[in-house]
FIDO-257858 format. One line per 3 residues: number of its first residue (from 1); their letters; for each residue x, y, z of C-alpha. Coordinates in Angstrom, 1 decimal. Example, Ala and Ser with C-alpha at 12.3 -4.5 7.8 and 13.67 -1.06 7.14 Angstrom:
2
1> as> 12.3,-4.5,7.8 ~ 13.7,-1.1,7.1
This chain:
158
1> mga> 8.1,-12.0,6.2 ~ 5.1,-11.9,3.7 ~ 4.0,-15.5,4.5
4> eil> 4.0,-14.8,8.2 ~ 2.0,-11.6,7.8 ~ -0.5,-13.3,5.4
7> eri> -1.1,-16.1,8.0 ~ -1.8,-13.5,10.7 ~ -4.1,-11.6,8.3
10> rnl> -6.0,-14.8,7.5 ~ -6.9,-15.2,11.2 ~ -8.6,-11.8,11.4
13> ner> -12.3,-11.5,11.2 ~ -13.8,-9.3,8.5 ~ -14.1,-6.2,10.7
16> ell> -10.5,-6.5,11.8 ~ -9.4,-7.2,8.2 ~ -11.1,-4.1,6.9
19> syw> -9.6,-2.0,9.7 ~ -6.2,-3.4,8.9 ~ -6.4,-2.4,5.2
22> ikg> -7.9,1.0,5.9 ~ -5.1,1.9,8.3 ~ -2.6,0.5,5.8
25> eye> -3.9,2.5,2.9 ~ -3.7,5.7,4.9 ~ -0.2,4.9,6.1
28> eae> 0.8,4.2,2.5 ~ -0.6,7.5,1.4 ~ 1.4,9.4,4.1
31> tyw> 4.5,7.5,3.1 ~ 4.2,8.4,-0.6 ~ 3.4,12.1,0.2
34> kla> 6.5,12.2,2.4 ~ 8.6,10.6,-0.3 ~ 7.3,13.2,-2.8
37> era> 8.5,16.0,-0.4 ~ 11.8,14.3,0.1 ~ 12.3,13.7,-3.6
40> kel> 11.7,17.4,-4.2 ~ 14.2,18.4,-1.4 ~ 16.8,16.2,-3.1
43> glp> 16.2,17.9,-6.4 ~ 15.0,14.7,-8.1 ~ 13.2,14.9,-11.4
46> eev> 9.6,16.3,-11.3 ~ 8.3,13.0,-12.7 ~ 9.5,11.2,-9.5
49> vlt> 7.9,13.9,-7.2 ~ 4.6,13.7,-9.2 ~ 4.5,9.9,-9.2
52> fkr> 5.0,9.7,-5.5 ~ 2.3,12.3,-4.9 ~ -0.2,10.5,-7.2
55> lgd> 0.4,7.2,-5.5 ~ -0.2,8.9,-2.2 ~ -3.5,10.4,-3.4
58> esk> -4.6,7.0,-4.8 ~ -3.8,5.2,-1.6 ~ -5.9,7.8,0.4
61> ghg> -8.7,7.2,-2.0 ~ -8.6,3.5,-1.5 ~ -8.6,4.0,2.3
64> del> -11.6,6.2,1.9 ~ -13.4,3.6,-0.2 ~ -12.7,0.8,2.3
67> yki> -13.7,3.1,5.2 ~ -17.1,3.7,3.5 ~ -17.7,0.0,3.3
70> yre> -16.6,-0.4,6.9 ~ -18.8,2.4,8.2 ~ -21.9,0.9,6.5
73> qyg> -21.3,-2.4,8.4 ~ -19.5,-1.5,11.6 ~ -19.8,2.2,12.4
76> nel> -16.9,4.8,12.6 ~ -14.5,3.2,15.1 ~ -11.8,1.0,13.6
79> aev> -10.9,-2.3,15.3 ~ -7.4,-2.6,16.9 ~ -5.2,-4.9,14.9
82> dip> -1.5,-5.5,15.8 ~ 0.0,-6.6,12.5 ~ 2.6,-4.6,10.6
85> nve> 1.4,-2.9,7.4 ~ 2.9,-4.9,4.5 ~ 3.2,-1.7,2.4
88> sln> 5.3,0.3,4.9 ~ 8.3,-2.0,4.9 ~ 10.7,0.7,6.0
91> vlg> 10.6,2.5,2.7 ~ 10.4,6.0,4.2 ~ 13.2,5.4,6.8
94> kfw> 15.5,4.1,4.0 ~ 14.8,7.2,1.8 ~ 15.7,9.6,4.6
97> kve> 19.0,7.8,5.3 ~ 20.3,7.4,1.8 ~ 20.0,9.5,-1.3
100> dld> 19.9,6.5,-3.6 ~ 16.5,6.6,-5.3 ~ 17.1,3.2,-6.9
103> dvl> 17.3,1.4,-3.5 ~ 14.1,3.1,-2.3 ~ 12.3,2.2,-5.5
106> kva> 13.3,-1.4,-5.2 ~ 12.0,-1.6,-1.6 ~ 8.8,0.1,-2.6
109> les> 8.4,-2.3,-5.6 ~ 8.7,-5.3,-3.2 ~ 6.2,-3.8,-0.9
112> ekl> 3.6,-3.1,-3.7 ~ 4.1,-6.7,-5.1 ~ 3.5,-8.2,-1.7
115> aet> 0.4,-6.1,-1.2 ~ -1.0,-7.2,-4.5 ~ -0.3,-10.8,-3.7
118> iyr> -2.0,-10.6,-0.4 ~ -5.1,-8.8,-1.8 ~ -5.4,-11.5,-4.5
121> kla> -5.2,-14.3,-1.8 ~ -7.8,-12.5,0.3 ~ -10.1,-12.2,-2.7
124> eec> -9.8,-15.9,-3.3 ~ -10.7,-16.7,0.3 ~ -13.4,-14.1,0.8
127> kde> -17.1,-15.1,0.9 ~ -18.5,-11.6,0.8 ~ -18.9,-10.8,-3.0
130> elr> -18.7,-7.0,-2.6 ~ -15.5,-7.3,-0.5 ~ -14.0,-9.8,-2.9
133> kty> -14.5,-7.3,-5.8 ~ -12.9,-4.6,-3.6 ~ -9.9,-6.8,-2.9
136> lql> -9.5,-7.6,-6.6 ~ -9.8,-3.9,-7.5 ~ -7.2,-3.0,-4.8
139> aev> -4.9,-5.8,-6.1 ~ -5.1,-4.1,-9.6 ~ -4.3,-0.7,-8.0
142> ers> -1.2,-2.2,-6.3 ~ -0.2,-3.7,-9.6 ~ -0.5,-0.2,-11.2
145> hye> 1.6,1.3,-8.4 ~ 4.2,-1.4,-9.0 ~ 4.2,-0.5,-12.8
148> all> 4.5,3.3,-12.0 ~ 7.5,2.6,-9.7 ~ 9.0,0.3,-12.3
151> gll> 8.7,3.2,-14.8 ~ 10.7,5.4,-12.5 ~ 13.4,2.8,-12.1
154> gdk> 13.8,2.6,-15.8 ~ 16.2,0.2,-17.4 ~ 17.9,-0.8,-14.1
157> kv> 17.5,-4.3,-12.7 ~ 15.0,-4.9,-10.0
């Protein structure tokens, strides 16, 4: 799935690409905030709730940062892009159906790893230096999200 999405992302122009990532970061933020609410409802440890909330807040911040770059170049209206968000690989739906946090964390880990890989690929291929730096910074953030989720998973196998 990741290779197909990456190929479709590569064919986007810079405006479409930024739009795609802005929407993706906002979607990811919503997903993590909902996961925090659900974790609280399920009576999961406070560390889980707070981690999901923090990841949501960070994702919103990244969306805002990308949107600022976008507005400077293209104005307020985002371009329409019909490619699924790599970071919302059914994590939320899975969490609502099952009460197994480990399964949800494993799906979220895969999603964060895929996003990091794609951001790094895009940085390699990007000609705009400011955007390249942004992609590398976002890749690092996705790596930190991965590490935070891994911490919640603990000793269990991924």
